[in-house]
N, C-alpha and C positions, 0 to 999 in steps of 0.2 A: 435402604437408601440407594437410589440409582446413581452409580458412579461412572456410567458410560459417557464417553465424549459426546457432547451434544453439538451437532454441526447444523447451522442454518445456511441454506443455499438461496441466494438472491439471484433470480434469473431476470435479466434486463431486456429480454426480447419480447416483442408482441406476438411472436410465432411460437406457440407451445410445441410445435412439431419441428422447429428449425434445428440447424446443426449444433448451435450451442446447447440447446435443450437436450439434444441427443447425447452429447458428450457428458452432460450432467448425469445422465442415467449410468454411464460408466463410472463416474466419480462416486455415485451412490454405492456401487458395488465395493469400491475401495474402502469407503467409510464403514460399511457393514462388516467387511472382512478384517478390519482393524478393531472391531468390537465397539464401534460407535453407532449412534442413531442420528437420523437426519430428517429435516423438514425442508421442502422446497416451496418458495414463494415466487410467484410470477408478478413482477411489479405492475404490469399492465392490467392486472385485476384490481388494482387499488388506485385511489386518488392521491397523488403526490404533488402538492403545489410547489412552485419554485421558492427557493430561499429568498427572504426579503432583506438580508444583509444587516440584521440588527447588531451583529458583533462589530460592525464597522462604526456604529454610533457609540457604543460603549460595551465593553466586555461583560458587564453585569447584566445586560439585556439578553444575552444569548446563554440559555441554559436548558436543561432537560427537566420536565417535558417542554418541547418546543412551543413557543408562543402562538404558532399557527395551530389552531385546535380543530379547524373544520375540514381536516383531511385525514388520511390513514397513516401518516408518518409515525406518530407516537406509538400507535398500536404495533407497527413493525419494529420500531426501535426497542420496545419492551422485549420482543422476541430475541433481538440481538443481544441485549443485556443479559438475558437468561441463558444464552448459548455460550459454549466454550470456543467454538470455531465458526468461521464464516467463509463460504466460497462464493465468489461473485462471478457470474457468467454473463456474457454479453455478445451480441453481434457487433461488428465494427461498422460504424457509420462515419465515413470521412475521417479515417485515421483515429477515431475516438470511440468511447462507449456510446451506447444509445442515449438519446436525449432524456428519456425517462430516468435512466440510471444516473446520468449526470446530475439531474435535479435531486435525486435521492442522496448522492454522495455529498452534494453541497449541504443538504439538510443534516447530515451527520455531524456537522460542525457543532451543533448543540451538545452532542455527546462528548466530543473532544474538549469543548470549552469548559466542561465541568472541572477541569484542572484548576480553574480560577475560583471555583465555588466550593469544591470539596477536596482539592489537592491532587486529584487524579482524573485522567480521561476515562470515561466509561467504556472506551474501546481498548484501553490498556490491557495487555495480556491476552486478548483474543487472537487466536491463530487463524491466519488467512491464506487462501489460495485463489487462483484465478483461471478462468476459461474464456477464450475469445475465438470467434470464427468469422471469416469473411473471405470472399473470393478474390478480392484485390489486396493490395498491400495495406498495412496499418495495424495488423493484429498485435505485433510486439509494442507498437506505440501505445495502443489502448491499454495493454497489460502494464506497461511501464508506468503509465499515468496512475492506474488504480493502485499499483504496488507502492508508488511513492506517497500517494495520498494516505492510504491506510496505515503505512508505516509511520508517517508523520503524525497520525492521530493516536499512535501508541500501540497499534496492533503488531503482532509478531508474524513475520513472513515465514512460512514453513519452507523447508528445503524442497527443491524440485517443485516449486509452488505454482507452476504455470503449464497450461495445455492450450494449444492453438492449432488451427488448421485452415488451409486455403482451399481445400477440396469441397466440392458441392456434396459429394457423398463421403461423409466423415467415417463411415464404416470401412472404407478402403484406405484410410490413413493410419497405418500401423503405429507410427510414432505418436500421433494424437491420441489414439486409443490407450496406449501405454501411459502416456503423460496424464490423461484424464483420470485413469484409475489411480495413479500415484498421487495426484492432487488430493483426491478424497482420502486415500490411505494414509498419506503423510500428514495431512491436517489432523486427522484423528490420532495418529501416533504421536505427533508433537504435543497435542493436548495432554495425552497420557504422561508423557515425559515431564511436562511442566507441573502437572498435578503431583507427581512423585517428588519433584524438587521442593514442594511445600513451602515456598517463599515467594513473596511478590517480586516480580521482575518489572520494574517501572522507573519512570523518569523522576529524578530528584530535583524539585524546583527550589527548595529552600537551601540555597548555597550561598556562601560568602564570596561574592564575585570580586571583591577587592583582593581577597587572598588568592583567588585564581588568576587575577590580573598580575599579581606579583610574580607568579610562576613565569609568565610571559616576559616580564621585565628582566628577571634574573637570567632567563635564557638568552635574551638579547645581549646582555652584558657578556655572557659566556661565549657568544659567537661573534662578538664585535671584531675580533682580530681576523677571524675567517672571512667576515664580510669585507673588511678592508683589503685583505689579500686578494679576494676574488675580484673586487672592483678594480684593483690595480692591474691584475692580469687582463681583464676585459679592456681596460684603457689602452694597454700596450697592444693588444690584438687589433683594436679599432684604429689606432695610429698607424700600425704596420700596414693594415689594409688600405687606409687612405694614402699611404706612401706609395704603394704599388699602383693603385688606381690612378693616382696623379701623374704617373709616368716618371717618378723620380728614381726608379731603379734602372740604371743604365749599365751596359757592359762595355 
């Protein structure tokens, strides 16, 4: 049985020779030296249609396999499901990921929405890392977007999970080179750590919200005196400020 960390790299650039793809090569070294194996997919080699927003009509309509069947999304999604980790690389187009990658991210909703069909997101527990490059500003905004979305879909963000560069020649960006290596290395290492934990780390949807709401109500009762004291102090401060502003303080 192959127990190596399986990492899928999704490259969102139309330029296979571009700077984000170059940093992916460094990340691949990190994956290999952490004992993992990787596959790289270039999204522009595939047909990915835009999301049609069926989840906005009814959550039961959005599920995996995606109802859009005449493109390549489901084929790629199967690879994601079979993987342990995911690294997403992109050029920055106007402070954001490439349009092709954004379409792909939207389509991942069908994997996340399986929480309403099977009790868990199909992205839950996948370890993720990110690479973004661009000569202008926006790399951190693009990565922040990807990080927030993937984490909201149930993925686990690896430590030191991002690499980015503003340089046209990324081979001269020592920080980006180290970061890209560590994105690959730490995604694979985090996968290994989670496997050793040998227990599901996931969202618990079946909770008694009335019981949880009681925790809030009890806390409000406990802090009612503190709230009253604070509001009283603020009122005194405001009145004192109005007193001075009004010119009532005379010597």
